[in-house]
N, C-alpha and C positions, 0 to 999 in steps of 0.2 A: 229631694223630690217632693217630700210633703210640703215644704215651705212654698215650693213653686206652685203646687196644686192649690194651696190655700190662697195664694196671692191672686188667683184667678177670680176670687170672689171678694166683694167688699168686706172690710173687716167688721161691719156691723150686721152680718148675715150669718146664718147657720153655717154656710160653706166657708166662711172666714174663721169660724171657730173649730171646725171639724178636726178630728184627729184621724190619721190613717192607720195607726196601729190597732188592729182589731183581730179577734179570733173568729174564723168562720169555719163551720163544719157541716158536711152533708147530713141531712136529716136521718139517714139510716144508720149513722154511727151510734154506737152504744155509749153510755156514760163511762164505762171502763175504757173504751177507745180513746175518748177524749181526755180522760185522766191520764192515760199512758202517754198521749201525745204531749200533754202539759209537763209531765215528768221528764220526758226525753228531750224536750226543747226549752226547759225551764231557764237556762241561761239566756236563750234568745228572747224570752218573754219578760225577764226580770226587771227591765227598765221601763216597761210599759205599765200604764195605769189602766188595767182592763177590768171593767165592771161587768160586762155581759159577754156571753158567747152568742154569736149570731148563726142561726141555722138556715140553711139554704136547700132548696130542691135540686133536682138533677139539672135544671137550666140555670142554676146559680141565682135564683130569685130568693129574696128574704121571705122566709115563711114563719120565723119565730125567733124568740130570744130566751136565754136562760141566765138569770143573774148568777154571777160567779159565786156569790156567798151561799147559794143553794147547792151548787154542784157536788160538794163532798158528801152531802146527805141523801143524794138521789140513789135509787136502786141501780147498781153497776150494770146489770144485764139488760136493762131496758134501753130502747132506741130513744135518742133525744127528741124525736118528733113527738113521742107520747107524753113528754114532760115539759116541753117548751111552752112559753106563752105565745099562742098562735096569733097571726095577723097583727103584728106589733105596729104601733103608731110610728110614722116616719114623717120627715119633712124634706122639702126640696132644698137644695143649697142656697137658694135666694131668699129663703124664709127670713123675715126680719127678726131681730132679737127680741122685739116686744112680742111678736107672734110666738117665738120659741118659748119665752118666759110664761106666757099665758098657757101655753100647751103643758109645760112642765108642772104648772100649778094644778092642772086637772088630772094628770096621770101619775101612777105610783112608780115612776122611773126617775133616775137621776141623770140619764143620758138618753138621747133619741137618735135613732139611725137617720143619717143624711143621705 
């Protein structure tokens, strides 16, 4: 299914590069709930290269990101909405690779939501 989705977009666009394995959590979840989910589903996630958690509101709209490398050090009882990088930069699936490269040069992230 991932390959089929990526084939819908030219290979030289953000959509052609995007990965479909991502972790999405509701913004009301606590750090502990996220960590528990990661522990419980670790085998499912083991083959994925996951750099960020994506935080969504009640309508499943992207509201923030949390780098995976920060997660173990965050206060476990806090809601992830309080700790996320809010209003993350994102691009459309037809964004050119040049445009994506220029954006990655300007922001402090190694991946951009598509």
